[in-house]
N, C-alpha and C positions, 0 to 999 in steps of 0.2 A: 466587306466593308473593310477600309484604313483608315485609321488614324496614327498622328503624328501621338504619342505618347514620351512616358520615362518612365523606365527600369533602370534598377538599380543595380551597379557594376561590382562585380567583387571586391575592389579597393574601393568601396562603400560611395565612391560617385555615381552621377546621373548619365546617362547617355540619352539622345535624343532615339524613340526608333520606332519602325513601322509594323503597331498591332496589328494586327487581322481580328475584326471583331464579327464577324459573319463567313461562314454559320460558327456561330459562340460554342465550345468545347470548357471556356470556363465554366468552373463549377462544379464540372462533371466529378463523382468520386467513383473509385474502387480500389481495390487490393492492389499492392505491389505486382501481385503472381496472374491478377486477370491481366492488366495494364501490360504490363513484359508480354505477353503472349498475345491479346487485338494488336499491338501497336508493331510486333514482329511482323505480325503476316499482313501485316499494310505494309510492313517496310521501313516504318522507324525504326530507330536502333537508340537507345537507352545511352546517351554518350555521357555528357557531365553525372555524377554523383556523390553523393554523400550520407550521409544518416537520416538526414531530414529534406532531403531534395533531390531531385533529378530534372534532366533535360532529355527530351526524347526528337531526335531532327529525321527528317526525311528530303533526302537529296534530291532537287530537282537542276535536271540538266535542260540548256538553252542553248539547240542545237545549232541556233540563227547565229549567235553574239558566242558558241565557242565558251559561257560564263558558268559556272554550278551557282546553284541557291540554295540556304539547306532553311527550308521552314522546319522551325525551333517550338518546342511547347515544354512550358513549367510544368512538374509536377510539385505539392510538397507535402512530407506527410501530415497527419490528422492525428494515427495513431500508431503507436510501436517504430521502428528504425527500419531502416532504407535495406535493409541485407536479409529481414525476415518476411519469407510471403505472404502471410497474413496482418503485413500492414499494410494499413489506410494509408489513399492519398487523394489528394482533389488537384484534379487541376487547374492553372490558373491561368497566364499568357500564355497568348499561340501569336510569334512574330516572325520575319524574312531577312534574312541577310543572302548579300551576295559571297562569295567565297573571294576571299584575296589569297593571295601568295605570299610568304610560304604558309601563313594558315593563318584562320580571325575571320571575324565576316562584318563589312560594309554595311549599317543597316540606314546610311545619309544613301546608296547609290536608288534610282527609279530601279523599280519592280516593271519586267514587262509584262504585257493583261496575258500571254498565255503561259507564261513562269504562273502570275495570279490564279487563274483557273485550276491548274494541277493541282496549287498547294488547297483552295478552296475545298476540292474535292477531297484530299485527302479530307482536312478536318472536318466536312458531311460524314464522308466513313467511318471515322474516327469515333467523333457521336454517335453515328447512328449502333455503332455495332459494340461502343461500353451503354450507354439507357436503352438498347431491346430488351 
């Protein structure tokens, strides 16, 4: 299920974003070490990070349109600091955007159904691996 939601941008401004609610990964908790290992095995990359938050990105290529999309899952530290493997994190929102040149994500573009199917599958795999 998709929902237009609002996420805070780094500068404090809001932007409209397509949130992916199903399968739901929001609220899943794991140590940084476990989350990094699990995400890496599934093809996610811990991209943006600082002491108390991180994002995990998964690149999806749409060969039909020759476009790239990124599935992004946010995580927040609930205990410790991110540079420590025993830090505890909780997953928050999952959303998707179309890559733009030279860098950035367009959260307003429609997402093709085959791309959404891949995104849902990856979120389902992430949820299953972290809750097992």
